[in-house]
N, C-alpha and C positions, 0 to 999 in steps of 0.2 A: 504494500500500500504506500502511496506517495507520502512524503514527509509532511506536506501541507495538510493532508487529510488527518494525519495523526495529531497535528496541532489543534485542529478543530475539536477532535475528541478529547484531547488532554485538557483543553480550556473549558470543557463541559458546556459547550454551546447547545442551545435548545433548537436552533434553526440554522441551516446552511442554505443560503440562497445563491444559486449559480446562474450567472448571465451567460448565455450561449452566443453572444455577439449580436450585433444589430440585425443580422439576417437569420439568426437562429441556426447557424451552421455547426457550432461546436456541440458535442454530445458528452453526457456523463455515462461512463461505462456501466453496464448492468451490475457488475460485481462491486463497483464503488457505491452505487445506489443501495444495494443490499447491505453492505458493510455499514454505511452511515445510518440506515434505518435500524439495523441490529443494535446500534449503540443508543437508540432512543432519540435520535436527532431527526427532526422534521426536515425534509429535503424539498426545496422548491427550485424548479428548473424552468427558466423562461428566457426569451430574448432580452438582451441587456437593457434596452430602454424601459421595459416593464419591471425588471428586477430592482432598479433604483427606487422606484415608487413603492414596490413591495417592501424593500428593506426599510425605508423610512417609516412605514406604517408598523411593521412587525417589531422593529427594534425599540419602539416606545414601551412595549409590554413584555418582551422576551429577550433573552440573551441570544443575539443573532450575529452572524458573520456572513459577509458576501464575497463572492469571487466573480469578477467580471471579465469577459472577453470583449474588447472594444472594436474588433473588426468583424 
């Protein structure tokens, strides 16, 4: 598992929001999705323009982290 994912788990985040780029071209691997969810972390995957808005709303109430792809 990538070091970045391990940091999300270690920091006990409640939500991981992944931006897939403005055109939605990036993907989260199924095994990564399963791993994140098995740790009790809610996973949201959307095009980057939507994830910014989602992060701003969710982070008010939950411990959240976001990863964005900008292209």
